[in-house]
N, C-alpha and C positions, 0 to 999 in steps of 0.2 A: 539786363535792365540796370544793374548796379554800375556797370562800366559807363553806360551812357550818362547816368546821373552824376557820377564823379567827374567826367569830362566837362559836363555842363557847369558844375560848381566851380571847377578850376577856371573855366572861361569867364564866368561871372566875376570871380575874385580878381582876375587880371584886368577886366574892364573897369571894375570899381577903383582899382589902384591907378591905372593909366588915365582913364578919362575923367573920373570923378575925384581923384586925388585922395582917396581913402586908403591909405597905406596899411592900415591895421589888418586888413584881410590877407595881406601877404604872409603874415605870421601863421595863418591857418593852412596855407597851400601845401607845405610839406606833409601835414597830417592827411589831407585829402589825397595827395599824390601817393602816399603809402597805402591808403585804402584801395586806390585804383590798381596799384601794382599787385597787391595781395589778391584782389579779385581776378585780375588777368592771369595770375599764376595757377589758378584753379582749373583753367580751361586751355587745352592744348591749341585750340583754334585762335586764341588770343596771343600766342607767343610772338607773332610779328609786331603786335602793338607794343609789347614789352621792349622789343628791340628799338622801336621808334622812340619810346619814352627814354630809354637809356642813352640814345644819341642826343636828345634834347636836354635831358637832365640826368647826367650820370650819377649813379648811386654807388658808394663804396660798399662792397660786400665785406661783411665782417664774419670771421669764423671764430666761434667760441666753443669752449668745452665746459660741460657741466659734470660735476662730480658729486 
């Protein structure tokens, strides 16, 4: 359910920017995209969707160390 909601929100934000000229919503798209990716990572069935998202909007993977 969360994946569908996040995809819908991203689509609405894109429409508001392109059709209605409300560019402020573009600033929120990375946050919603992050939510979508995190939700998809929880379910192995959604791995193909992650690959599609990575082709459309590549994300740099960071490796960090905590001490």
